[in-house]
N, C-alpha and C positions, 0 to 999 in steps of 0.2 A: 617132442615126439613121443613121450611116454603116454600111457593110457590113463593116467590119473587126471581127474578133473579138478578144477580149482575149488569147487565147493566141497569135494571130498577131502582135499588137503586142509582147508580151513576148519572143517569139522573135526579133523584129527587134532588140530592145534588147540581146540577147545575141549578135547576128550580128557576128562579128569583122571579116569582110570589109566589111560595110556601114559599120561604125565607122571602119575605116581609110580607106575611101573619103571619109568626111566629114572626117577629119583632113586629108587632102590638099586638100580644098576650103576648109576653114576652119581653117588652121593656128594662127592667133593665138588662136582660141577653144578649140581642142580638144587642142593639143599637151600641155599639162600634165595633161589628163584621160587621155591615152594612157599617161603615165608613172606614173599612180596605181596603187597596189596594193590588193588585197582589196576592190575595188569591186563592189557588187551589180549595178548597171546603169551602164555607163560613160556613158550619155547622161542619167542622172538629173541634173537641175539645168540641163541645156542645151536643154530644150524650152520655149521662152518661153511663159508663160501668157497667151494672148490669144484673140481670136476670129478664126477662119480660114475662108476659103471652101473648101468641099470639093466636088470635081467627080467624078462617077461614072467618068469616063474616066481619072482619076488613081489611081495605086496607093498603097499604104501608104507606100512609101519616099518618094514625092513629098510626102505629107502631113507626114511626120516631118522631111524636109529643109526644108520651109517653116518649121517651128518652130525648127529649128537656125539657119536663115538670119536669122530675126527676132532670135534671141538674139545673133547676131553683130553685127547692126545696133545693138542696144541697148548692147552692150559696146564697140563701136568707139570712142566718146569716152573710154573708161576705160583702154584698153590701155597708153598711155604712163604714166598715173598709177600703174597697177599695177606696172609695171616700176620706176618711180621709188621706190616703197615697198618694192621687193625682195620682192614677193609674187607668187604665181601666180594665174592666172584660177581655177584649181581651188580654191585656198584662199579666194579672195574669195567665190566662189559657195557654198562650204561654210558659211562664216560667215553669209553673206546668207540662206541657207536656214533657219538657226537663228533669225536676227533676224526673218525673215518670220513665223514662228509664235510667237515669244516676245513680240513687241511688237504693239500695236494702232495707236497713234498714231505719226506720224512723229517727234514729239519723243522719245517713249520708245524708238523703234527706234534713233535716233541715240545715245542714252545707253547702251542695251543693247549696241550694236555696240562702243562703247568699253570697256564692262565686259569683253566677250569678248577684245578686243585687250589689255587690261590683264592678264588672266589668262595669255594666250599669252606675253606679254612676260616673265613671271616663271615660265614653265614650269609653270603651275598648270592642272589639268584644267578645261575649260570647264563641265562638269557641267550641261549642258542636258537637261531632261526630254525634249525633242524627239529627242535622240540615242538615248535609251533606247527610246522608242516605235518608232523606226525599226529599232533593233536587234532588238526583240521582234516586229516586224512586226504590231503590233496597237495599238488605241487604248484607253487607260485614263485616267480622270479623275485618279486618285490613284495614285502609284507606291509600291511597298513597298521596304524596304531590300533585299530579295532581288532585286527588279527591277533595281535600280541596279548589281547585281553580274553581270548577264547577260554570258555569255561571247561577246563580239562585238567586232571591231575598231571598230564604230560606237559602242560604249559610251564616251561622253566623260566619264563619271563616273570611270572608272579609267584611261583612256588620255589622254595629253596630246596636244596638237596639234589639228588640225581634223578628224581622222578620214579614212577612205578617200575620202570625197567628199560632195557635197551630199545633203541629206535630203529635198529637194523641189525644185521649180522656182521660184526666187525672182523677185519682181517687180523692176522697175527701181528703185523706191523703196528696197527692202531692199538692193539692190546698192549704191546711192549712199550709204546710211548707213554701210556698211563703209568706204568710201573717203573719206567726209566725216563722221565721227562727231562727236558733241559731246564735247570734251575734259573728262575728269573723272578722279578717282582712285578711283572705286568698284571694288570687287571682287565685291560681292554685290548682288542685287536680288530682290524678290518682289512679288507682286501681291495686293492685298486681294481676298479671294474674293467679296465682295459688290459692291464698287464698281469693281473692275478697276484701281484706281489703283496705280501702281508705286512702290515705295519702295526707295531705294538706300542702301548702307552701305559704308564704307571698311574696317571691321573685322568680324571674326566675331562679336564681342560685340554690336556694334550690330545686326548681322543677326539674332541670336538674339532680341534685344529686339523687333524689328519682327515677327519670326515669331510670338512669343508674343502680341503685340497684335493683329495682323491676320489670323492664320491659326489658331493653336492655340486661342485663346479663343473662336473661332466654330465650332469642331468639337464 
């Protein structure tokens, strides 16, 4: 119901002067985002998802800064932990944005976060479908082999690391799971298409068995 148009909002997301202004105001939050390369929208991941009061006398920049300010408040307790783990805010939010969409329950999110961290530790691509959907800029229920080869720095099937930046704006729960994951040695996970239950595997052979049982046999 606000008077802001979509194209106005997206234009502000690409406004370098506004972004730099926000970096100066919120350096702990945004410095690593400023250093990132090939980012589609530099504020992707930094607009905290919440309910905000909107006043007609306030402009679009005020609304966006309100969301950035909220994200800074949410992240404040984690800045020291992130530094101790030798990570950047940008990396944490990128992983959290994948966890946000890949997991439903907090228990699974903490396990999935560790799976992604396990893969990163051995320089293995994260291979999250969420990264492909963002790279393609469209939503699909099932991805094809061709989809997973899409030419994009956001394609984490072929590129190692966490990608250019976040794939959505993650919640505090998702952020916390990345910094406080459930320790495990899993490298793979998949969800039963009917029940949504997530199954984990340490080896590719185990993963293929689970895939046959819970996905292939039901298609």
